[in-house]
Phi, psi and omega in degrees: 000325184289326181289316181293315175310317179301329180261343186300323182287346180260336188254161184293116182299333177302314183273338173290318176289332170294318178298314182296318181290329178293317180296319183297318180299312188287324172304311175293326188285328184277323185310311182293327180294320183268353180302323182280352182269301182209143175289330182292328178292326174288329175296315183301315181296315174301326179286330178295321179301313178292329179287328177289324177287328175295331175280319194287317184299308178297315190292325180291323170295323176292326175294324184292325177297328179276345181251341193231132174295160186303328179289343183255353182300325178290327170290324184292317178295321177299321183283320187287303178300341176293346173306325176299316180288329178295314177295320176293319178304320184282326193276331188293318182292318181294320183297315176299325181285315180300322183293332180275355180256082182289344179284350180258089187052034175082006172086274182295330182298335184289337175302311182285332172290325176296320180295321179295313181299319180294319178299326181288318179301315181297318179298320177293319176299324180290315181295329178281324192252352191265166174202162183286329185206156180309320180301341186261356185267139184273350182266346181287139169278166180298313183300313179291328178291311184301316177302306184293318178300320180296319179290317177291324184294337176300325182279358177050064178281334181077170180269147181299327184284355178291138169278115183219149180267141178278135186281078180300314184298317177299318180286331177294335182248017179277103180292319179303328174295317179300309181302308184303311177299320183296320181295321181295315173303310175306332178279316184283339178303310174289335178292333177299312183297308192283342178255312184272323179257005180292320179302326179288324170297319177298320180292319188285313189259306183282337174059053175256153181289170186301314184298307181298323176297325182290319184282326182284333178286334179281331186303310177303325183288323175299317181299314179304315175310302181296320183295315178295319179295312179303310185290328182278339176284313176306319180298308173305322178291318178291319185285330180282344183226073181272064180230137169065237181291342182266008182283101181205138188285162185291330170289314171303322176299311183303313182296321180297314178297311177293329178289318179294320184296316184289323180299306183291324174300311184296322183283318177297320180292336178280340181271338188308308183293343180282347175258086192232350183280173179297325176290345190248012180295314181295317175298325178293316178298319177298310177303325178289326169294320175295325180293320177281351175285317174295319179304323181300337185280353177285343177295309171285005178260253180295328187291313181293330178296322176291327187281338184262342189283335173207082189302330178294338188231041180295318181305307179287332172294312177307309176307316185287316187296310183284338176291320173291330177293324180295318176304313185285334177289326171296305181307320183297309183297315181298312180300312186290321175299327183291319187286316184274094180258320183252351179085025179281163183298311186295323181292317181285335175298315180298322181294308184293326184282327172295326172297317180298317180297313181293319181295330185279347189292320186292342177311323184265302188290318181296321184292325176287314192243354183288165177205150170238018184273144179294133185282155183289341179266355192271057176213151180287346187087359177234151183203169174285115189265140179272153185301319179249119182251012179294158185295327187297329180281356184259000184302310183299329181276327187269318187260154177302144175300332179303311184296313187294321181291323174303317185289323176296329182291311182295325179293323173293323174299324181294308178304312176304319183293318178300314176301314179297327183283322176297320178298317180294326181295309184301321178293324182283323178305305182301318179292325175298318177298322186286323181293319180297313185291330180272356180290135178269336179285338187264122181262330185253152174289333177293313176308315184294323181290325179299318184293322181299310184294318180301316180299313178300324183293317178305315186296318183293324176298313181298316180292324171305311180297321176291321174295327179285330177295318176297319183291330184287325174293317179294322180298314178307314180298305186300321176297322181291322179298313185295326176294319178298324182289324181290324179289332185277321194255318184054039180223159177056052190283326180299315180301319181297321181299316178297316185292325174297320180296311180295330175297316181292320177303315187288330177293318179281000000 
């Protein structure tokens, strides 16, 4: 997974995911056929399954960063990774039923053939409907594509075709990465027991039949899918509406979700082995479902945090994280099988309590040191450049439209006032000239002209005062915008000072 993750950000995700689906179809279709020939061929088939998963996970994460703006990624990762739970949810009841039907191709081989057929259908749908980015998809509108590309361009992900080095040194010294990977391991460790080893626990302790076992094992998985999708939607909503009560940073939001998830998961996993009698079966199943409900909150927690710290290198980070998870999952299965020799309650109690302690650890270290903020080195150094990069063309992108509209209204009022003043000046000049000509007290033409000049000067001075008032209001708005610009960009301070001086001179 480390190798595939290193190349996931450079390769077209459409084709890497297609390759993963092809490997998955082949491994499932061949396994029943080679099972009677050699056990090592079965191992090879399972290795193909693992390779397909190693391709799928980093490619999916990289695809999410190319398709979804940061505020929408929690919902996207919750919905897309929920496909695992949907697949497991469908196959577990069917597997329990098919295993009991030996008359249908021997029973268990049908499970793998059915998985291969489903994979073929998904592969064809993927090839027809998918695209590596919005600009290559036939269903996206120009408005949608422009919106997504503009938001993603701000993160400077760069093009996949660019030759770029992976910042291994930065990754090796990135504390949020270590904390996130450790929290993800602590999250996945109990899930291995509750999802993969749960049918064995139900059979050993709760003593249910194969068919009932399949349905009961599917219930926690359904709850996990619903919980991660719902919590991810809430996270995206909060990030998109950071106003009033919802005003919270992405790191704090990830810590809240992850803290609640780890605390609830650890407590529920620790309670499960205490509910072992026949009368407590329903309670045990309910607590297992509740544990998976808490586990779903990890998706907008640690998983989205890992996705956000370096969007340009999501593939390699996902490869590192889930590669470590895969190693500890193997250790988990080996340790659990070593402890559970006879399937007794005491053996399973040890397994569940170890998982509970591990699940509680992120409550402390991720809450203290975790982060979901993009790191300063996490960009490729390239971005989509606009034709005009002068500051005057960035007002609409940086500042709220309300501020700009207010300024435009004041400028428009100034222009209207000036036009009205000019019209008023002409009117008053004509009026004054008429009054002077009709006056009987003025005897000479020179006196009339002097009086006319004095009156005109008075009107012009009044107009100048009015223009200055309007100009001062416009100037205040401009200066306020310039202060905001300096706070947002902190660049070209000397050039900005010169521009301010020129603006003031022009106004006066």
